[in-house]
N, C-alpha and C positions, 0 to 999 in steps of 0.2 A: 504494500500500500504506500503510494508516494504522497508527497506533500500537495501536489497539484490535482489530486483526485477530487472531483466535485460530486457530492451526493446531496441532492435536493432535500431528501427526507431528514437528514441529520445535520444539515449545514449550521443551523442556529445552535443546536445542542453541542456540536463539536466546537463551535466558536466559544461557547461558555465554558466548556471543559478545558480547552487550551488557553483560556484567558487571553484572547486576542486584544490588542490595544489599538486605539485609533492612531492614524498617522498624523503628522504635523498639519498637513493640509486639511484633514477632517476636523482637527481641533480648531483651526483658524475659522473654518466655516461655521462650526458650532458656536464659537464665541461671538462671531458676527451676528448670528441669528439671535443668540441670547441678549446681546447688547441692543439690538433693534427692539426686541420685545420689552426690555427694561426701559428704554427711552420712551417707547409708546405708552407704557404704563404710567410713567412719570408725567408725561404730557396730558394723558387722560385725567390724572388726578388733579393737575392744575386747572384744567377746563372745568372739571366737576366742582371744585371748590369755588372758582370764580362764578360759575353759574348759580350755585347754591347761595352765595353771598348776594348776588344780584336779585335772586328771587326773594330773599328775606328783606333786603334793605333798599330796593329800587325806589320805593315810594317815599322814602324819607330823605329830606335835605338836611345837611348838617348846618346848624346855625351856631356860630361861636358866641358864647356869652361874653367873653372878654376878648376883643380882637382889635385890629387896626381901625375898623369903622365904628366900633362901639366904645363909648367913653367908660 
């Protein structure tokens, strides 16, 4: 049985038994995908918080009690 023998039925099982590791290129691709999803999640959170803030406080105007126009 050689290294290049391909068996479709036991391919995944053999990979788990032999503890195959990802190549550098695969790791780079996985990190890029993970980074994209992390950035998307952060941006979604910012939009969500800004939208919630607008929904709660949109009708109120801030009036300074002590300010440049008020004595």
